[in-house]
C-alpha positions in Angstrom: 13.1 -63.7 26.4 11.4 -66.6 27.9 10.2 -66.5 31.5 12.5 -69.4 32.5 15.6 -67.5 31.1 14.5 -64.4 33.1 14.3 -66.6 36.3 17.8 -68.0 35.7 19.2 -64.5 35.1 17.4 -63.2 38.2 18.9 -66.0 40.4 22.3 -65.3 38.9 22.2 -61.5 39.6 20.9 -62.2 43.2 23.8 -64.7 43.7 26.4 -62.3 42.3 25.2 -58.9 43.6 22.7 -59.7 46.4 19.0 -60.1 47.0 18.1 -56.5 46.2 18.8 -57.1 42.5 15.9 -58.2 40.3 15.6 -59.1 36.6 12.2 -58.4 35.1 10.5 -58.8 31.7 10.3 -55.7 29.5 6.9 -54.6 28.3 6.6 -55.1 24.5 10.1 -56.5 24.1 11.0 -60.1 23.9 14.8 -59.9 23.1 15.8 -58.3 26.4 14.9 -57.8 30.1 15.5 -55.1 32.7 17.7 -55.1 35.8 16.7 -53.3 39.1 18.5 -52.7 42.4 15.5 -52.4 44.7 13.1 -50.2 42.7 15.9 -48.3 40.8 16.3 -49.3 37.2 20.0 -49.9 36.5 20.3 -51.6 33.1 19.1 -54.0 30.4 20.2 -57.5 29.5 20.1 -58.3 25.8 19.8 -61.8 24.3 22.5 -62.6 21.7 21.5 -65.7 19.8 23.9 -65.6 16.8 25.4 -68.7 15.3 23.6 -70.9 17.7 25.7 -69.6 20.6 23.3 -68.2 23.2 24.7 -65.4 25.4 23.5 -62.4 27.4 24.9 -58.9 27.3 24.3 -56.6 30.3 24.3 -52.9 29.5 24.3 -50.2 32.2 24.7 -46.5 31.6 26.5 -44.5 34.3 25.7 -40.7 34.3 28.5 -38.3 35.3 26.2 -36.8 38.0 26.0 -40.2 39.6 29.7 -40.2 40.1 29.7 -37.0 42.1 29.6 -37.0 45.9 
C-alpha cells in the first residue's frame, strides 16, 4: 500500500475511533497495513483492487479469552 493511502486510512481510523488508533505500514508486505490501538496490535487492513474498484477490508480477530471479565 502506498504511504498516502496509509495516511488517509490513519486519519479515517482516528476520526472514527479516536486519536489512540494508528495505521502503520507492514514490513515486507505492500498489499496491507496494520491497525493499532495505542501499542496494541488489533488488526490488518487489506487492499482489494479487483475490477478497478479500490476498497479496503479491515480484519480483526477476537479471542474468546478477551471476551472474559
